[in-house]
C-alpha positions in Angstrom: 25.7 -41.0 60.7 21.6 -41.0 60.5 22.7 -40.4 64.1 25.0 -37.5 63.6 22.4 -36.3 61.6 19.3 -36.4 64.1 21.1 -34.8 66.4 21.6 -31.4 63.9 17.8 -31.7 63.1 17.0 -32.4 66.6 19.0 -29.8 67.8 17.3 -26.9 64.8 14.0 -28.7 66.3 14.6 -27.5 69.7 16.1 -23.5 68.5 14.4 -20.5 70.3 15.0 -16.7 69.4 17.8 -15.4 68.7 19.4 -19.4 67.7 16.2 -19.8 65.7 16.7 -16.7 63.5 20.1 -17.4 62.9 20.0 -20.3 61.7 17.5 -19.6 59.3 19.0 -16.6 57.8 22.3 -18.7 57.6 20.0 -21.4 55.7 18.4 -18.4 53.3 22.4 -17.3 52.7 23.4 -20.6 51.4 20.4 -21.1 49.8 21.7 -18.7 47.4 24.3 -20.0 46.1 21.4 -21.9 44.0 21.3 -18.9 41.8 23.1 -17.8 39.2 26.4 -17.2 38.8 27.3 -20.3 41.4 24.3 -22.3 40.4 25.2 -24.8 43.3 21.7 -26.0 43.3 23.5 -28.9 46.0 23.4 -26.1 48.6 19.8 -27.1 48.8 19.8 -30.3 49.8 21.3 -29.2 53.4 19.5 -25.5 53.2 16.1 -27.1 52.8 16.1 -29.7 55.0 17.0 -27.0 57.9 13.8 -25.3 56.6 11.3 -28.3 58.0 13.1 -28.7 60.8 12.3 -25.2 61.4 8.7 -25.6 61.0 8.8 -28.8 62.9 9.8 -26.8 66.0 6.7 -24.3 65.3 4.2 -26.5 66.6 4.0 -24.7 70.0 1.6 -21.2 70.4 -1.7 -20.3 68.5 -2.7 -21.0 64.9 -0.8 -25.0 64.7 2.6 -22.7 64.8 1.7 -21.0 61.8 3.1 -17.6 63.0 6.2 -18.9 64.8 6.5 -21.2 61.2 6.1 -17.4 59.3 9.1 -15.4 61.8 11.3 -18.3 60.8 10.2 -17.8 57.1 10.9 -14.3 57.2 14.8 -14.0 58.6 14.8 -17.3 55.8 14.3 -15.0 52.7 16.1 -12.2 54.5 19.2 -14.4 54.3 18.3 -15.2 50.9 16.9 -12.0 49.6 20.5 -10.1 50.9 23.3 -11.7 48.7 20.9 -12.4 45.9 19.3 -8.9 45.0 22.5 -7.0 47.1 23.0 -5.7 43.4 20.1 -3.4 43.4 22.0 -0.9 45.7 24.4 0.0 42.6 21.9 0.9 40.4 21.9 4.5 43.3 25.1 4.7 42.9 24.7 6.0 39.0 23.6 9.8 40.9 25.7 9.4 44.3 24.9 13.0 45.2 21.1 12.2 44.8 20.2 8.9 44.9 22.6 7.3 47.6 21.3 8.1 51.0 18.7 5.2 49.5 20.8 2.7 48.8 20.7 1.0 52.0 16.9 0.7 52.0 16.7 -1.3 48.5 19.4 -3.2 49.5 17.8 -4.3 53.3 14.4 -3.2 52.9 13.6 -5.1 49.0 14.3 -8.1 50.3 12.7 -8.0 53.7 9.6 -7.0 51.8 10.1 -10.2 49.4 10.6 -12.3 52.8 7.3 -10.9 54.1 6.0 -14.2 51.0 8.5 -16.1 52.3 7.4 -15.9 55.3 3.7 -16.3 54.1 5.1 -19.9 52.6 6.2 -21.1 55.8 3.0 -20.4 57.5 0.9 -21.8 55.0 3.2 -25.0 54.9 2.9 -25.0 59.0 -1.0 -24.9 58.8 -0.9 -27.7 56.5 1.9 -29.8 58.3 1.8 -33.3 58.8 3.7 -35.2 61.1 5.5 -37.9 58.9 6.8 -37.4 55.4 4.4 -36.4 53.2 5.0 -32.3 55.2 7.5 -31.9 52.7 4.9 -32.1 50.1 3.5 -29.7 52.5 6.4 -27.1 52.9 6.0 -27.2 48.8 3.1 -25.8 48.4 2.9 -23.5 50.9 6.7 -21.9 49.3 4.5 -22.3 46.0 2.2 -20.2 46.7 4.3 -18.0 48.2 6.0 -17.6 45.9 3.4 -17.6 42.5 2.2 -14.7 45.1 5.2 -12.2 45.2 5.4 -13.6 40.9 1.9 -10.7 40.8 0.9 -9.1 43.7 1.4 -5.3 43.3 3.1 -5.7 39.7 5.1 -9.1 41.2 9.1 -9.2 41.5 9.4 -13.4 40.7 13.2 -12.6 40.8 15.7 -15.6 41.7 12.3 -18.3 42.1 13.5 -20.5 43.2 12.7 -23.3 40.6 15.8 -21.2 39.1 17.5 -23.5 40.8 17.0 -26.5 38.5 17.7 -25.0 35.9 21.2 -25.9 35.5 22.3 -28.6 34.0 20.7 -27.4 31.3 18.9 -31.4 31.1 17.3 -30.1 34.7 15.3 -26.9 32.5 14.0 -28.8 30.0 10.4 -29.4 32.2 9.7 -26.2 32.0 8.7 -27.2 28.8 6.2 -29.2 30.4 5.3 -26.7 33.9 7.1 -24.4 33.7 8.8 -21.9 36.0 5.3 -23.1 39.0 5.7 -26.0 38.9 9.7 -25.9 38.7 9.7 -23.8 42.3 7.1 -26.7 43.0 9.9 -29.0 42.3 12.1 -27.7 43.8 11.0 -27.5 46.6 10.3 -31.6 47.5 12.7 -32.5 45.8 15.7 -31.0 48.0 13.6 -30.9 51.4 13.4 -34.6 51.2 16.5 -35.1 53.0 14.6 -33.9 56.0 12.4 -37.4 56.2 16.1 -39.1 57.3 15.2 -38.3 60.7 12.5 -39.0 61.4 11.6 -42.6 63.7 9.6 -45.4 63.1 6.6 -42.9 64.8 6.4 -40.8 61.7 7.2 -43.4 59.2 9.1 -46.5 59.1 11.0 -45.9 56.1 12.0 -42.6 56.1 14.1 -42.9 53.2 11.6 -43.3 50.3 10.8 -39.9 50.5 14.8 -38.9 49.2 15.4 -41.6 47.3 12.0 -40.8 45.7 13.0 -37.1 45.0 16.3 -38.2 43.4 14.3 -40.3 41.1 11.9 -37.7 40.6 16.1 -35.6 40.0 16.8 -38.3 37.7 14.0 -38.3 35.4 14.2 -34.5 34.9 17.6 -35.5 33.6 16.5 -38.1 31.7 13.7 -35.6 29.7 16.1 -33.0 29.3 19.0 -35.4 27.7 16.4 -36.7 24.6 14.9 -33.5 24.4 18.0 -32.4 23.6 18.9 -34.5 22.0 16.0 -35.0 19.6 15.9 -30.9 19.2 19.4 -30.3 18.0 20.1 -25.9 17.4 18.3 -25.4 13.7 19.2 -21.7 12.4 17.1 -19.5 10.1 19.0 -17.7 7.2 18.1 -14.4 9.1 21.7 -12.9 10.1 21.9 -10.8 14.0 24.0 -8.3 14.5 24.1 -7.3 18.0 25.4 -4.2 19.4 27.1 -4.0 23.1 28.1 -0.1 23.7 29.4 -0.9 27.5 28.4 2.9 28.5 28.5 4.4 31.7 25.6 5.2 32.4 26.2 8.8 33.7 27.1 8.8 29.4 24.4 7.3 28.9 22.0 9.6 30.2 23.9 12.4 29.5 22.6 15.4 26.6 25.7 16.5 26.4 27.1 13.6 25.1 25.1 13.0 22.4 27.2 12.9 19.8 29.6 10.6 21.8 27.1 8.4 22.0 26.1 8.5 18.3 29.2 8.2 16.8 30.1 4.8 19.4 26.6 3.5 17.9 27.7 3.7 14.9 31.6 2.8 14.5 30.7 0.0 16.4 27.8 -1.6 14.8 29.8 -0.8 11.5 32.6 -2.6 12.9 34.2 -6.1 11.7 34.2 -8.6 13.0 36.3 -11.3 11.4 38.8 -11.3 8.0 35.4 -12.1 6.4 33.1 -9.2 7.7 32.1 -6.6 5.9 30.5 -5.4 8.9 27.2 -4.0 9.3 25.7 -4.9 5.8 26.4 -8.7 6.9 22.8 -8.8 9.2 19.8 -9.0 7.7 18.2 -6.9 11.9 21.1 -4.7 13.4 20.1 -4.8 17.2 20.8 -1.9 20.0 20.1 -2.2 23.0 17.1 -0.6 26.3 17.5 3.5 26.0 20.3 3.4 23.9 19.5 7.7 23.7 19.8 10.6 25.7 18.1 12.0 23.6 14.5 11.5 22.1 15.4 9.4 19.1 12.7 10.9 16.7 13.1 14.1 17.8 17.0 14.5 16.3 16.9 14.3 13.1 20.9 14.1 12.5 20.6 11.3 14.8 17.9 9.9 12.1 19.7 10.9 9.4 22.8 8.9 10.4 20.8 5.6 11.3 19.7 6.2 7.8 23.3 6.5 6.6 24.5 3.4 8.2 21.5 0.9 7.6 22.4 -0.4 4.5 18.7 -1.2 2.0 17.4 -4.7 3.3 18.9 -4.2 6.7 16.5 -3.3 9.4 17.5 -1.2 13.4 15.8 -2.5 16.5 16.5 -0.3 18.9 15.4 1.1 22.4 15.0 5.0 23.1 12.7 6.8 25.3 9.6 7.9 23.3 7.5 11.3 24.0 4.0 10.8 24.0 2.2 12.4 20.5 1.4 15.6 21.1 1.6 19.8 19.5 4.9 20.7 18.0 7.3 21.8 20.8 4.8 21.1 23.5 6.9 20.4 27.4 7.3 16.7 27.5 6.9 15.7 31.0 6.0 12.3 31.0 7.7 9.7 27.9 7.1 6.2 27.3 10.4 3.1 27.7 10.3 2.1 24.1 11.5 -0.2 20.6 11.3 1.3 17.7 12.1 -0.8 15.1 14.0 1.2 12.2 14.2 1.2 8.0 17.0 1.7 5.9 15.3 4.7 4.3 15.2 6.0 8.3 11.4 5.2 8.1 9.2 4.1 11.9 8.0 1.1 10.8 6.8 -0.2 14.4 7.2 1.2 18.1 6.8 -0.9 21.0 6.3 -0.1 24.6 7.4 -1.0 27.6 4.3 -2.3 29.9 5.7 -3.9 32.9 7.4 -0.8 34.4 9.6 -1.1 37.6 8.7 1.0 40.3 10.7 3.3 42.0 12.8 3.0 38.7 11.0 3.8 36.0 7.6 5.0 38.0 6.8 5.9 42.1 3.3 4.3 43.6 2.2 7.4 44.3 3.5 9.2 41.7 1.7 12.7 42.2 1.9 12.0 46.4 5.5 10.9 46.9 7.0 13.6 44.0 5.6 16.4 46.6 8.0 14.9 49.0 10.7 14.9 46.9 10.8 11.8 46.1 12.0 10.9 42.1 12.5 7.5 40.2 15.9 6.6 39.1 15.4 7.7 35.9 14.6 11.2 37.0 11.5 11.4 34.2 8.9 13.5 35.6 5.5 12.3 36.7 7.3 8.2 35.6 7.3 6.4 32.5 3.5 6.1 30.8 3.1 1.9 30.9 2.1 1.3 27.3 -1.3 -0.1 26.0 -0.7 -3.9 25.1 2.0 -6.5 24.7 2.3 -7.3 20.8 4.5 -9.0 18.3 6.7 -6.3 15.3 6.4 -7.1 12.3 9.8 -7.2 10.1 10.6 -7.4 6.4 11.4 -10.9 5.1 11.6 -12.5 9.6 9.5 -13.4 11.5 7.5 -11.2 13.8 9.4 -11.1 17.2 8.2 -11.0 21.0 9.6 -7.3 22.3 10.0 -7.5 26.1 12.0 -4.1 27.9 14.9 -5.3 30.8 12.4 -7.4 33.3 9.8 -7.7 31.7 11.3 -11.0 30.2 10.7 -12.2 33.6 7.4 -12.8 34.1 6.7 -16.8 32.6 2.4 -15.4 32.1 3.3 -12.6 30.1 5.3 -13.9 27.9 3.6 -14.8 24.5 0.2 -14.8 23.7 -1.1 -18.1 22.8 -3.7 -16.9 19.8 -0.6 -14.8 18.2 2.6 -16.4 18.8 5.9 -15.1 17.4 8.6 -16.6 15.6 11.6 -15.5 18.3 11.9 -13.1 21.5 13.7 -10.2 21.9 15.2 -8.8 25.8 16.4 -5.4 25.2 17.6 -4.4 28.6 20.4 -2.4 30.4 22.4 -4.3 32.9 24.5 -1.7 33.0 22.4 0.0 36.5 23.2 -3.9 38.2 27.4 -2.8 37.6 29.5 -5.4 37.5 27.4 -8.0 39.6 25.7 -11.2 39.8 22.6 -9.1 38.6 23.1 -9.8 34.7 23.8 -13.7 35.0 20.4 -14.1 37.7 18.5 -11.9 34.4 20.5 -14.2 31.7 19.1 -17.0 33.3 15.9 -16.5 34.1 15.7 -14.9 30.0 17.1 -19.0 29.3 14.1 -20.9 31.2 11.9 -18.3 28.7 13.3 -20.2 25.6 12.5 -23.7 27.2 9.0 -23.0 28.3 8.0 -21.2 25.5 10.3 -23.5 22.8 11.1 -19.9 21.5 14.6 -18.3 20.4 15.2 -15.3 23.0 17.6 -12.4 21.8 18.9 -10.7 24.2 21.1 -6.9 23.6 22.1 -5.4 27.1 24.3 -2.0 27.8 27.2 -3.8 29.2 26.5 -7.0 29.1 25.9 -10.0 28.8 24.2 -9.9 25.4 23.3 -13.2 23.8 21.8 -15.2 21.4 19.9 -18.2 22.9 18.4 -21.3 21.3 14.5 -23.0 21.9 16.3 -25.7 24.2 18.0 -23.0 26.5 21.4 -23.1 24.7 23.3 -19.9 24.6 24.3 -20.1 20.7 26.5 -16.3 21.0 26.8 -14.0 23.6 29.7 -11.4 24.0 30.7 -11.3 28.3 29.7 -8.7 30.9 31.5 -5.0 30.5 32.9 -5.9 26.6 32.6 -3.8 23.8 31.6 -5.5 21.1 29.4 -7.0 17.8 28.2 -9.7 18.1 27.1 -11.4 14.4 24.7 -14.6 14.9 21.8 -16.4 12.6 18.9 -16.4 14.7 17.3 -19.8 15.7 14.3 -21.5 14.4 11.5 -21.6 16.9 10.3 -25.2 18.3 6.6 -25.8 18.4 4.6 -24.8 21.0 5.4 -26.6 24.1 3.0 -28.2 27.4 3.6 -24.5 29.2 2.7 -22.0 25.6 -0.2 -23.9 24.7 -1.6 -24.3 29.0 0.4 -22.1 30.5 0.0 -22.6 34.3 -2.2 -25.7 34.5 -0.2 -28.6 35.0 1.8 -26.8 37.6 -1.5 -25.6 39.2 -2.8 -29.8 38.5 0.5 -30.7 40.1 0.4 -29.0 43.4 -3.5 -29.9 44.0 -2.7 -33.2 43.7 0.2 -32.6 46.4 -2.5 -30.9 48.5 -4.8 -33.7 47.6 -2.3 -36.4 49.8 -1.6 -33.8 52.5 -5.1 -33.4 53.1 -5.5 -37.6 52.7 -2.8 -37.7 55.5 -3.5 -35.5 57.3 -7.2 -37.3 58.2 -5.7 -40.4 57.9 -3.8 -39.5 61.3 -6.9 -38.3 62.8 -9.1 -41.3 62.0 -6.0 -43.8 64.0 -6.4 -41.5 66.6 
């Protein structure tokens, strides 16, 4: 067994040219299986050792082989992101005559851009590479830094970060309450890359089995901690009753003003639908929740729509709904730009509060260099001339007789550091989204997976209302209390789970992950220094 593994490792180390690129591409595609909905994270025990061997073989050339390692990283990243993000192409088919020609650029262009970060991680790892088992830490450090950069540079896009591989089963995900997504990424790479050192002979370490043994011990410790944490923190419910309406509207209807009456009628009828023999419809709920961008019109400018909402809501029930919002201006003024917003509406039709989305989607809600690109004939997917306007600040919504809620619209929930201000802790997170852009694909499952990890990190329940699914109520330990599946029309009734005390991650943010990465770097530097001294 060991001889076969050593033979496979040596063949990968010595591979060059197109064979090397093909191996990296295949390893990246295999790694993509670790994400939702497959959650086949054991596949990384194969994919990441291949990565180690590819970097082992990048020793020749300038800069300690960093350019050769970066090239392998690019192909690995491309293999990882194309199958992981193929669903982005569905958004370009909603209005196929206008956008279909751009679909190949999205399906290949976005992964190619993201693969540049993976290439950076491989190059960084190669620059601090060692000749023994500690090179696994070099890889973990390099990829954690590059993944953090991917989550922050140019507005960031940390979708399918490697740390999500350890978010299923749920017991493993509990470690995120201590170290967050970036700490989980460091652990993930180090654990899954560890079998690579089994090919090492006595020249690189007399006991190559120690590294994978320690990795398995760490994985076991995470599992034990998670099981204990889950057993000590069962789901507790508040008295607040929620009703989530999932209309399953197609995108061509959702953004068609001519379908205004059809959309409103469906929302009203569905929201008041009985969900069981004892149900009395919307009167059972204290908070009714509709998804992102629910209307093909400016809600507060349509008096009849506001009147219908007021008629629907009984006293004591409020509506939380997504809607495009026109900026303040003189009556009758032409609207050229708008906000992607959440309204909190009382039973009498009055607007209690508004939240405007801060983190807009590039090319979806705005174009980089908007004016210049519009002059060239480009338009973002939402077709809002001038692009959406970003909100000014993130803040919790005050809700009558309910805990304060932190609103997040669509992919704002994928950014761990921006979820909750430490001095303004809410009682729950509400995520309104329109995953209808992604069709019946893996995208909505990945989005749900990332929302669950936000719950674990913060110790806060997360409530998701999605147009086509997956709507869900998630407790602060990441358990899914209730959900409506993808492509299902219906309502979801549930109580709001109670929040936990602030987790270590909620209190300290990314500091524990940074300390872990710095400690690993010190180990690597010490090992490299010791090797030079021995020479």
